[in-house]
C-alpha positions, -999 to +999 in steps of 0.1 A: -001+000+000+014+033-009+008+062+011-008+092-006+005+120+016+023+129+050-010+127+067-008+090+064+024+087+081+029+075+116+038+104+137+072+090+147+082+091+112+074+128+106+099+136+134+129+120+117+156+143+110+164+153+073+201+148+084+212+114+075+241+117+103+217+121+131+199+087+140+170+091+164+170+056+175+208+045+177+236+063+191+270+057+178+280+043+210+251+015+208+260+008+171+295+004+182+285-022+209+264-041+185+294-043+159+317-057+187+287-084+193+288-093+157+326-093+154+324-120+182+300-144+161+309-136+125+335-129+097+324-098+078+343-074+063+315-048+068+315-053+107+352-045+107+349-013+085+318-004+107+338-006+140+367+012+127+345+041+111+327+046+145+358+045+165+376+069+145+348+091+138+326+094+170+330+102+205+319+068+221+307+065+257+332+041+273+311+037+306+285+024+284+310+001+263+323-013+297+289-019+309+277-037+278+305-055+260+315-087+280+352-097+283+342-129+266+327-111+236+359-088+233+381-118+234+361-138+210+361-109+187+397-105+190+404-141+184+382-141+150+397-108+137+434-109+149+443-108+114+432-072+113+456-053+133+434-018+133+404-039+147+426-058+171+441-026+182+406-012+189+394-044+207+423-047+229+419-010+240+384-016+253+380-015+291+356-043+297+343-065+326 
């Protein structure tokens, strides 16, 4: 079903920013945590590229990362991606529990 006008859109969609760099539902820190979780279970080049991009371009909340990323997730991601020196460097720098 196609929507005929803005009136048919849910209100939540009407409040989305026109700026593609502003994501109203996921912070860069949240996306970074999810990428670490992905790296711990799969081998995708896009996950590695995303992790590097987020780390290099955004201010990340280290307290939230420490709270949400487990040591086993970080260690598993390090083991799976030890051949990528930049990813390994980022993962090794994380202060996790």
